[in-house]
C-alpha positions in Angstrom: -8.9 -7.9 42.3 -9.9 -10.8 40.1 -12.1 -8.4 38.0 -9.2 -6.1 37.3 -7.0 -9.1 36.3 -9.7 -10.4 33.9 -10.4 -6.9 32.5 -6.7 -6.3 32.0 -6.4 -9.7 30.3 -9.3 -9.0 28.0 -7.9 -5.5 27.1 -4.5 -7.1 26.4 -6.1 -9.8 24.2 -8.1 -7.1 22.2 -4.9 -5.0 21.8 -2.9 -8.0 20.5 -5.8 -9.0 18.2 -6.1 -5.5 16.6 -2.3 -5.1 16.3 -2.1 -8.5 14.6 -4.9 -7.7 12.2 -3.2 -4.5 11.2 0.2 -6.2 10.8 -1.1 -9.3 8.9 -3.4 -7.3 6.6 -0.5 -5.1 5.5 1.8 -8.2 5.1 -0.9 -9.9 3.0 -0.5 -7.3 0.4 3.2 -8.3 0.0 2.3 -12.0 -0.4 -0.5 -11.4 -2.9 1.4 -8.7 -4.9 1.7 -9.2 -8.6 5.2 -9.1 -9.9 5.9 -8.5 -13.6 8.6 -9.9 -15.8 9.3 -8.8 -19.3 6.3 -8.8 -21.6 3.6 -9.3 -18.9 0.6 -6.9 -18.9 -0.2 -5.4 -15.5 -3.7 -5.0 -14.0 -5.9 -2.3 -15.5 -5.8 -0.5 -12.1 -2.0 -0.1 -12.3 -1.4 3.6 -11.4 1.2 5.7 -13.2 2.2 9.3 -12.5 2.9 11.5 -15.6 3.4 15.1 -16.7 1.7 16.4 -19.8 4.2 17.4 -22.4 4.1 21.1 -23.0 6.2 23.5 -25.0 7.3 25.4 -22.0 7.8 23.6 -18.6 5.4 25.0 -15.9 6.8 26.6 -12.8 5.0 24.1 -10.6 4.5 20.7 -12.4 0.9 19.5 -12.8 1.0 15.8 -12.2 -1.7 13.5 -13.4 -2.7 10.0 -12.4 -3.1 7.5 -15.2 -4.2 3.9 -15.1 -2.6 1.2 -17.3 -5.5 1.3 -19.7 -5.0 5.0 -20.4 -1.3 4.4 -21.1 -1.6 1.4 -23.4 -4.7 2.2 -25.4 -4.3 2.1 -29.2 -7.5 3.7 -30.5 -7.3 6.7 -30.1 -3.6 6.9 -29.1 -3.0 8.7 -25.8 -1.6 12.2 -25.9 2.2 12.4 -25.4 3.2 12.4 -21.7 6.5 12.6 -19.8 6.8 9.7 -17.3 10.2 10.9 -16.0 9.5 13.0 -12.9 11.5 16.1 -12.0 11.4 15.6 -8.2 12.3 12.7 -5.9 9.0 12.8 -3.9 5.6 14.4 -4.4 2.0 14.4 -3.3 -1.1 15.5 -5.1 -4.8 14.9 -5.2 -6.9 14.0 -8.2 -10.0 16.1 -8.5 -13.1 14.0 -8.9 -16.6 15.4 -9.1 -19.2 14.0 -6.7 -16.9 11.4 -5.0 -13.8 10.7 -3.1 -10.7 12.5 -4.2 -7.8 10.1 -4.6 -4.6 11.1 -2.7 -1.4 10.2 -4.6 2.1 9.9 -3.1 5.1 9.0 -5.3 8.8 8.7 -5.0 11.3 8.6 -7.9 15.0 7.5 -7.9 17.5 7.6 -10.8 19.0 4.3 -11.8 21.4 3.2 -14.5 21.1 4.2 -18.2 19.2 7.4 -17.4 16.1 5.6 -16.3 14.1 6.2 -13.2 12.4 3.9 -10.7 9.0 5.3 -9.6 6.9 4.0 -6.7 3.3 5.2 -6.4 0.8 5.0 -3.5 -2.8 5.9 -4.3 -5.3 6.2 -1.5 -8.6 5.7 -3.2 -11.8 5.6 -1.0 -11.3 2.4 1.1 -8.4 0.9 -0.9 -4.7 1.7 -1.0 -3.0 0.8 -4.3 0.8 0.4 -4.6 2.8 0.2 -7.8 6.4 0.3 -8.9 7.8 0.8 -12.4 10.9 1.8 -14.3 10.7 4.5 -17.0 13.0 6.2 -19.4 10.5 9.1 -19.9 8.4 7.7 -22.7 8.0 4.0 -22.0 7.1 2.2 -18.8 8.2 -1.2 -17.5 6.0 -2.4 -14.6 7.6 -4.2 -11.7 5.0 -4.8 -9.0 1.4 -4.1 -8.1 -0.4 -4.6 -4.8 -3.7 -3.6 -3.2 -4.6 -3.1 0.5 -8.3 -3.1 1.2 -11.2 -4.6 3.2 -10.4 -8.1 1.8 -6.9 -7.9 3.2 -8.3 -7.2 6.6 -10.8 -10.0 6.4 -8.0 -12.5 5.4 -6.0 -11.3 8.4 -8.8 -11.5 11.0 -8.8 -15.3 11.1 -5.1 -15.9 11.6 -5.0 -13.0 14.1 -7.8 -14.6 16.1 -6.0 -17.9 16.2 -2.7 -16.3 17.2 -4.4 -14.2 19.9 -6.0 -17.3 21.3 -2.7 -19.2 21.4 -0.9 -16.3 22.9 -3.6 -15.9 25.5 -3.3 -19.5 26.6 0.5 -19.2 26.8 0.2 -16.1 28.9 -2.3 -17.8 31.2 0.0 -20.8 31.7 2.9 -18.5 32.4 0.9 -16.4 34.9 -0.2 -19.5 36.8 3.4 -20.8 36.9 4.7 -17.6 38.3 3.5 -17.4 41.9 3.6 -14.0 43.6 5.9 -13.9 46.7 3.8 -13.5 49.9 5.4 -11.2 52.6 5.7 -12.8 56.1 
């Protein structure tokens, strides 16, 4: 019986540890996120979703993933693109030869003055990159940028181990205080 109690306790501790690692690593991305005010330049990895400008709109839009460097380069100037998205949600993959194909998910919502707020999630190999920006179709104003990756998990492992240890001790004290009722 003692073996089952110890095995159950160990299984519970491992479950709590992994749940805390997942929760804390995701929360770490919010605490370490870059937030941009007017005039600040975002990270060069900042993802944008755009539509190439064509004379006739295609039946199914062909979205493309851009990074901030591609959007803001001066020499040569980038080709004209439309950053106002025609749908509220979308998913597409970026074809890459000989490597991992990034999976892009975006959502767009109209806001005041005919502008649009776009949120982008790019799953790229072992990183997940999140960004948010406001666009009027031709210009982009970045709002936030965050990355989830192996370093987020590493940062979360130490506090998760400490919290698991504390919770284990509290559970052990509680279990010792509660005595099972013995039948007569």
